[in-house]
N, C-alpha and C positions, 0 to 999 in steps of 0.2 A: 799781113796782118792776119791770114789763115791759122797762124800757129800762137796766136796771142791767146793767153790763159788768163782766167780769173781765180785768184788764189786768196782763202783766207787769211787775214792777217793774225797770228798768233802773239800770244805775250811775249814770248822771246825776239820777235820781231819788232818791238815796238821803238828802239832805237833807229832802225832803219827806216820806219814809217816816219818818225819825225826828219829823217836827215830828207827823204823825199819829198815829203810835204813841203818843207820849207825852200828847197831847192825848186820845186815845179811851181811853187807860189811866186818866187822872187822870177823866174824866168817869165812868166807869165804877166805880171804886172808891176814889177819894180819902175822899169823906164817910162810908166804912165803916172807914176803917183811923186808927189813931193816927198824927198829923203829922209825930212824929219820925221812926217807922219808915218810913212811907210817903215822906218825903222823900229819905231815905237810900236806899230802893228805886230812886226815880227818878235821882238823881244816878249810882247806878252803873250803871244799866242804859240809861238812855238817853243815850247818848254816841255820836258818830260813829264813833269805835273799835269799840264793841260792834257796832254796826249791821254795819259793815264786816267784822268778823272772820264774823258769822252769815252775812251775803250772798255771802262770798267761800267758804264751806261749801259743797261741791259737792250735798250730799244737801238743802240748803234752797231751798226757792222761796217767792219772797215776790210777792203780788199786791195791785193797788189795787182796791178796787170804787168803779166810777164811775157816777155817775147825773146825767144832762143834762150830761155834761163836767166835773163836779165830783166829785174825790175825796170819798168819803163814809166809807172805811174801809178796810181792809187785812186781810190775813190770810197765814199763814206756814205751810207744809206742809214737813214733814221726811218725805223719803223713805227708804226701808229701814230703819225705827225700829222694831222688835218693841216691843210693849208689856211692861212689867216683869214678871218671874218667868213669862214664856211662851216656853219653850222653843223651840216647834215653830211658834210664830205669825211670820208676815211681816207687815209693818204699815206703815201709812201714819199719821204722826200729823198731825193738826190742832194746832198749837202755839200759833197765835195766831188768833181771829177778834173784831177790833174793828170797831165801827161809830159814828160821831157819832150822838149821841143821837135826833137828828132822823129819823135813816134807820133806826132799829130798828124793828122789827114791821111791817117792809114787805115781806117775804120775800125778802130778799136773802141772808140766811142760811142759807135753803133751796137758793138756786142755789149757795153755796157747798158746802154738802153734796153736792149733784148732781154739782159740780166734782171735788170728792176723790173720791166714788164712782167715776166714770168715769177718772180718773187712776189710782186703785187696778186697775180691772180692765185697764187698759194694763199696768200693772206688773207684773200677776198677782200681787199681795199679798193676803193673809188676811184683813186687817181695817183699820179704820180706827179709831184710838183718839184719846183726848184727855183733858185733867186740867181740872177746873172747880171752883172754889170751892164749899164745901159751903154757905157763906152766901149762894149766888145761885141761889135757886129759879126764877127765871126762865128763866135759863139751862140748869138742870138738865132743868125740864119741856120746852123746847125740844129738846134733844139726846133725850129719852125719846120725846117725840111723833115723832122722825125714825129709829126703831130703836135708839137707843144704851141699852144696861144698864151698871149700874154692875159692877165687877168688884175694883175696891180704892181702896186710897187711898194718897196720897205727900203729903210737908210741902211745902209752898210758902213759900220765904221771903221775907218783906215787911220789908227792912230786919233787924232782929235779932228779928222777930216770926213766930214758926213759925205757917202756916195749914195747915188741914187741906183737900186737895182729893180730890176723888171721881175716880177714873180710871174712863174710860167708852169703852165701844166696839161696834163694829158688824161681825159677820162680813160680808165681801164676796163670797168665793169660798170653797166649803168646802174645808177644809183636809185635804189627804190623809196 
């Protein structure tokens, strides 16, 4: 994992981003979901139109995770995105963090969290936050091990299936 690099996604990379986004999402969650709802989610969310809209939003930043010149994952940060119900907080959201199965548990996720923390310091935001499915204990433990705490929950719709995600956050700079 020492050679894992974080590389910004360029406009010309969007088809590769779409491919790795769908592949890693399917690898992570397909076996845990009802096929009907899961396929509806994938049809609605993994389209070039959708990824282009997200990419063109000035607050979104996409990055590939690259090992030995191979793209092994990606993540999306949303700048200036405060956590729900926190009026005084400024935040940076880790909206997605996905790796191909063979790249998991090799320290790459920790690099992403360090990168996000550094960006949060630069942008002077008060916290980094994210949502994670309640049925993903390994992911929850990873974030807790890295200083994130559960502060709430939200519904994440997979097709027509409402699923409960934990909202987790980590303060970065003491809020005044």
